[in-house]
C-alpha positions in Angstrom: 187.4 106.8 98.9 187.1 108.9 102.1 187.5 112.1 100.1 184.8 111.0 97.5 182.5 110.2 100.4 182.9 113.6 102.0 182.3 115.3 98.6 179.2 113.2 98.0 177.8 114.0 101.5 178.6 117.7 101.0 176.7 117.6 97.6 173.7 115.9 99.2 173.7 118.4 102.0 173.9 121.3 99.6 171.1 119.9 97.5 168.9 119.4 100.6 169.6 122.9 101.7 168.6 124.3 98.2 165.4 122.2 98.3 164.6 123.3 101.9 165.1 126.9 100.9 162.1 126.7 98.4 159.7 129.4 99.7 156.2 128.1 100.5 157.0 124.4 100.4 157.7 122.2 103.5 157.5 118.5 104.3 153.8 118.8 105.0 152.3 121.6 103.1 152.4 123.9 100.1 151.4 127.5 100.8 149.5 129.3 98.0 148.3 132.9 97.9 145.5 134.7 96.0 144.3 138.3 95.8 140.6 138.8 95.2 138.2 141.7 95.3 136.1 140.8 98.4 134.8 144.3 99.2 134.9 146.4 96.0 132.9 146.5 92.7 134.0 143.0 91.7 133.2 141.4 95.1 130.7 139.1 93.5 133.4 137.7 91.2 136.0 137.6 94.0 133.8 135.6 96.3 133.0 133.0 93.6 136.6 132.7 92.6 137.6 132.1 96.2 134.9 129.5 96.9 135.8 127.6 93.7 139.4 127.5 94.9 138.4 126.4 98.3 136.3 123.5 96.9 139.3 122.3 94.9 141.7 122.7 97.8 139.4 120.7 100.1 139.0 117.9 97.6 142.7 117.6 97.0 143.5 117.7 100.8 140.8 115.1 101.5 142.6 112.8 99.0 146.0 113.2 100.7 147.3 116.4 99.1 150.0 116.7 96.5 152.8 114.1 97.0 151.9 114.0 100.7 151.7 117.7 101.2 148.4 119.5 102.0 147.6 122.8 100.3 147.1 125.9 102.5 145.5 128.7 100.6 145.7 132.3 101.9 143.4 134.9 100.3 143.8 138.7 100.6 141.4 141.4 99.6 142.4 144.2 97.2 139.0 145.9 97.0 139.8 146.1 93.2 142.4 148.8 94.1 145.9 148.4 92.5 147.5 150.1 95.5 145.8 147.6 97.9 146.8 144.8 95.6 150.5 145.7 96.0 150.1 145.7 99.8 148.4 142.3 99.7 151.1 140.9 97.4 153.8 142.2 99.8 152.1 140.5 102.7 151.7 137.2 100.9 155.1 137.1 99.4 157.2 138.5 102.2 155.3 137.6 105.4 153.2 134.5 104.5 156.0 133.3 102.1 153.7 131.8 99.5 155.0 129.4 96.9 152.8 130.7 94.1 150.1 133.4 93.4 146.9 131.8 92.2 144.0 133.4 90.2 144.6 137.0 91.2 141.6 139.0 89.9 141.9 142.2 87.9 144.1 143.6 85.2 145.5 146.7 86.8 145.8 144.8 90.1 147.9 142.0 88.6 150.2 144.5 86.8 150.8 146.4 90.1 151.5 143.2 92.1 153.6 141.2 89.7 156.9 143.1 90.3 156.6 142.3 94.0 156.2 138.6 93.2 158.9 138.3 90.5 161.5 139.9 92.8 161.0 136.8 95.1 160.7 134.2 92.2 157.0 133.7 92.8 155.0 132.6 89.8 151.8 134.5 88.7 149.6 131.5 87.9 146.4 131.8 85.9 145.4 135.4 86.8 141.6 136.0 86.5 141.9 138.6 83.8 142.2 138.2 80.0 144.7 141.0 79.5 147.6 140.4 77.2 150.0 141.6 79.9 149.4 138.4 81.8 151.7 136.6 79.3 153.3 139.5 77.3 156.1 140.4 77.3 157.4 137.0 78.0 158.4 136.2 81.6 159.3 132.8 82.9 157.1 133.4 85.9 153.9 134.2 83.9 151.2 131.6 83.1 147.8 132.6 81.7 144.8 130.5 80.7 142.2 132.9 79.2 141.8 134.1 75.6 142.5 137.8 75.8 139.9 140.5 75.8 141.7 142.0 72.8 141.5 138.8 70.8 137.9 138.1 71.9 136.8 141.4 70.5 139.1 141.4 67.5 137.3 138.2 66.3 133.8 138.8 67.5 133.1 142.4 66.5 133.6 142.0 62.7 131.8 138.7 62.7 128.8 140.3 64.5 128.8 143.2 62.0 128.8 140.8 59.1 126.2 138.4 60.5 123.7 141.2 61.4 124.5 143.7 58.6 125.3 146.5 61.0 126.7 149.9 59.9 127.5 151.8 63.1 129.6 150.4 65.9 130.2 152.2 69.2 132.0 151.4 72.5 131.6 152.2 76.1 134.6 151.2 78.2 136.2 151.4 81.7 139.0 153.9 81.6 141.8 151.5 82.7 143.9 148.7 81.4 140.9 146.3 81.1 138.6 148.7 79.3 141.4 149.7 76.9 142.0 146.1 75.9 138.3 145.7 74.9 138.4 149.0 73.0 141.5 148.2 71.1 140.4 144.6 70.3 137.2 145.9 68.7 139.2 148.6 66.9 141.5 146.0 65.4 138.6 143.8 64.3 136.8 146.7 62.7 139.9 147.6 60.7 139.8 144.2 59.0 136.4 145.2 57.5 137.4 148.9 56.8 135.3 150.3 59.7 136.0 152.3 62.8 133.9 153.2 65.9 131.2 155.8 65.2 131.4 156.8 68.9 133.7 156.1 71.8 132.8 156.9 75.4 134.4 155.9 78.7 133.8 155.9 82.5 135.9 155.8 85.6 136.3 152.6 87.6 133.5 152.5 90.2 131.1 154.7 88.2 127.3 154.1 88.7 125.7 156.6 86.3 125.9 156.0 82.6 123.2 158.3 81.3 125.5 160.7 79.5 127.4 157.9 77.8 124.2 156.2 76.7 122.9 159.6 75.4 126.0 160.0 73.2 125.8 156.5 71.7 122.0 156.9 71.1 122.6 160.3 69.3 125.3 158.6 67.1 122.8 156.0 66.0 124.8 153.1 67.2 123.6 149.6 66.1 126.3 147.6 68.0 127.7 148.6 71.3 131.0 147.0 72.4 131.0 146.8 76.2 134.3 147.3 78.0 132.3 146.8 81.2 132.1 144.2 84.0 129.1 143.7 86.3 127.3 146.8 87.4 128.5 148.8 84.5 127.1 146.3 82.1 123.7 146.3 83.9 123.7 150.0 84.3 124.5 150.7 80.6 121.9 148.3 79.3 119.2 149.3 81.8 119.7 153.0 81.0 119.6 152.2 77.2 116.3 150.2 77.5 114.8 153.0 79.6 115.5 155.6 76.9 114.3 153.3 74.0 117.9 152.7 72.8 118.1 149.0 71.8 121.3 148.2 69.9 123.0 144.9 69.9 125.2 144.7 73.0 128.4 142.7 73.0 130.6 142.1 76.0 133.9 140.3 76.7 134.2 137.3 79.0 134.4 139.9 81.9 130.6 140.4 81.4 129.9 136.7 81.1 128.5 136.0 84.5 125.1 134.9 86.0 125.2 138.0 88.1 124.2 140.0 85.0 120.8 138.4 84.5 120.3 137.7 88.3 120.8 141.4 89.2 119.7 143.0 85.9 116.6 141.0 85.3 114.6 140.7 82.0 116.3 143.8 80.5 119.5 141.8 80.1 118.0 139.4 77.7 119.7 139.6 74.3 123.1 140.5 75.7 126.0 138.7 73.9 129.4 138.0 75.5 132.4 136.0 74.7 133.3 133.1 77.0 135.8 130.4 77.6 134.0 128.0 80.1 130.3 127.3 80.5 128.3 128.7 83.4 127.5 125.8 85.7 123.7 126.0 86.3 122.4 123.5 88.9 119.8 122.3 86.4 122.3 122.0 83.5 121.6 119.3 81.0 125.2 118.0 81.3 125.2 115.4 84.2 128.8 116.2 85.1 128.2 119.9 85.3 124.9 119.4 87.2 126.6 117.1 89.7 129.5 119.5 90.3 127.2 122.5 90.6 125.0 120.8 93.2 128.0 119.7 95.2 129.2 123.3 95.3 125.7 124.6 96.3 125.5 122.0 99.1 128.9 123.0 100.4 128.5 126.8 100.2 124.7 127.2 100.2 124.7 129.3 97.0 124.7 128.6 93.3 128.1 128.4 91.5 129.0 130.6 88.6 131.6 130.9 85.9 134.1 132.5 88.3 133.6 129.6 90.7 134.7 127.4 87.8 137.8 129.5 87.2 138.9 129.1 90.8 138.3 125.4 90.7 140.1 124.8 87.5 143.1 127.0 88.5 143.8 125.0 91.6 143.3 121.7 89.9 145.6 122.6 87.0 148.2 123.7 89.6 147.8 120.4 91.4 148.2 118.4 88.2 151.5 120.1 87.4 152.8 120.1 91.0 152.1 116.3 91.3 154.1 115.7 88.1 156.9 117.8 89.4 157.4 115.2 92.1 158.5 115.3 95.7 161.2 117.9 95.1 158.8 120.7 94.2 160.5 124.0 93.4 159.7 126.9 91.1 162.1 125.4 88.5 160.7 121.9 88.7 157.2 123.3 88.4 158.1 125.4 85.3 159.8 122.3 83.7 156.5 120.5 83.9 154.3 123.4 82.8 156.5 124.0 79.7 155.4 120.6 78.3 151.9 120.5 79.7 148.8 119.8 77.6 145.4 120.2 79.2 142.4 118.5 77.5 138.9 119.9 77.5 137.1 119.5 80.9 133.5 119.0 82.1 132.9 122.7 81.8 133.7 122.8 78.0 137.0 124.6 78.2 139.1 124.7 75.1 142.2 122.4 75.2 145.3 124.2 76.3 149.0 123.8 75.8 152.2 125.4 77.1 155.8 125.5 76.1 159.1 127.2 77.0 158.0 130.1 74.8 154.2 129.9 75.1 152.7 131.2 78.3 149.0 131.5 77.2 147.3 128.1 77.3 144.6 128.9 74.7 143.5 131.9 72.7 140.1 130.3 71.8 136.7 131.8 72.9 133.1 131.5 71.8 129.9 133.5 71.8 127.1 133.1 74.3 123.8 135.0 74.8 121.3 135.6 77.6 118.1 134.0 76.5 115.1 133.9 78.9 117.4 134.7 81.9 120.1 132.2 81.2 123.4 132.1 79.2 123.2 129.9 76.1 126.1 129.0 73.9 125.4 130.3 70.4 128.7 129.8 68.6 131.8 127.5 68.3 135.2 128.2 69.6 137.2 130.5 67.4 140.9 131.1 67.5 143.8 132.0 65.2 144.9 128.4 64.6 145.2 127.5 60.9 142.3 125.3 59.5 142.9 121.6 59.7 144.0 119.9 56.5 141.4 117.7 54.9 
C-alpha cells in the first residue's frame, strides 16, 4: 500500500510539473502574442486588428477570463518587414514566453516567423493573411480561418468574365508571396475557361507610383484587372487609371476589402469589386447586432471599426471558446484536441460556418463578392466554395 501511494504521489507530482511547464499559462493568466504592422504600409490594418483584439480581451477579462485566468496580450510591430517579424517572434516566444501567436498579419511575415514559433511548440493561430501556406503543408501547429487568395481569385475571375462578357484579363500584383497567390489564383481560374492573362505587371512592396504598370495594361486593352494589391496600391492603381481614362472592371482579393479604400481614395474607388469573408461593420449598418458592436467599438477607441477590427475580435473570441473547452489544464495538446473537433457557426458579422479536424486546418474556404457603391461596401454575391451541391 505504501509503495502504491508513493507511486501515485510521484505520478501526480510529474503531471503537475508537466502542466506547470506549459509556456504562457500560469494560475492567473494566459499570455498571448501578436505581430502587427503598426508603422509600415499596412499600419491601418495592423491598428484595426490590434484594437479588435483588445476589445475582445477586455470583454473576456471583465467576465472573469478563461477558467479563472485573465488574458494578457502582447503586440509587437513588424513594419511589414519579414526580418523584423522574425525578431518580433523571437522576443515573444523566447522572452515573453507566449502561449500562442494570434492574428499575425502578412504572408511573408508569417512564413518568416513560423519556424521560430514551431521550434518552441507555439501555435500560429488564425494569421491575418489568406495564403495557402498558413495551413499547407499540414502542421499540427497551424490553424487558419480565411478562404485563400488563390481560391478567391480562382472562383471569382472566371465568374466575372462570364457574367460581364469580358475578353481581356490583366493583373497587377505585389511581387511577393501575397501577390503571387492572387496572380496564380486568377491564372488557375482563367484556365477553366480556356483563357490566360493578356498582360501581367508587378511592383515591389512599398511602391507608390503605378503609372508604368497602368500604361501597360491600358495599351493591352484590358477589360478586367485582377488586383494583387492591398491599400495604397489599390488606390494608386485605380486613381492612376481613372486619371488616364482607363476604366476596366477592377477585382481585388479580401486584402483590398477595407473601408480605407473608399475613405482614402474617395469617389474614384466606386465600382471596385473585392472578395470578402466577413462584413464591414459600419456604425449605421442595418443589422442591429453589427450596429451595436460597431458603436461600442467607436465609443471605446474613438474611431470607426473596420473589417480588420472584426478579424481581431473574432480571432480572440474563437481562441477563448476553444481554450475554455480545453478546461483548467490548458496546454498546447489539450487546445489542439478541442480545435480538432470544433465547429464554428456563422456570427453577427456574416462569417461562413467553419469546421476543423485532425487533418483540416482551414476553417472555411468560402468567400463572396462585394462592391463599393456610393462610398460603401455592399455585398453583391453569395458565398461560394468547393463543397458539393446539397442533395435535393
